[in-house]
C-alpha positions, 0 to 999 in steps of 0.5 A: 499500500505504501509503494502504491501511494508513493507511486501515485504521488510520484506520478502526480509530481511528475505530471506537474513538472511540464515545461514552461514557455514565456511570451514577451511582447516588445513594443515597435516604438521608443519613447522620450519622456520629459519631466520637470519644469516644462512650461514655456519650453520648446522641444527641438528633435533632430534639429527639424521637429519643433514642439511647443511643450505648453501645447503638448499632451501631458499627465501627472507623475509624482505631482509633476507634469510629464510629456511623452512622445513616440520616437523611431528606434535609433539615434536622436538629437534632443534639445530643449529651450526656454526662449533663446536659452538652451536648457538641454542638448543631448544625443540619445540612442533608443531601442524597441520599447525603451523610454528615455527620460529627460529632466528639464531644469 
């Protein structure tokens, strides 16, 4: 009887040890997320696209206004200006599903 219980228990455990598979879904886009003092600033992306951040869609994150923009995968030049003053000028590289955050002073 003990052997029968051990056999049934071992068969039960071996039936539960099936292989594990995981599916990852990766976003085809990358994102630029701007946080901090974005009022009155302008985003210049790759020296060609200009966005007034006062007109951009924003949301609150930890009590701060945050703007999020879709980017293509690859290298980009990000410049943030307030009037004629350049606050941030960075060259970034983003990959699929990556969110690159820039804090605006």
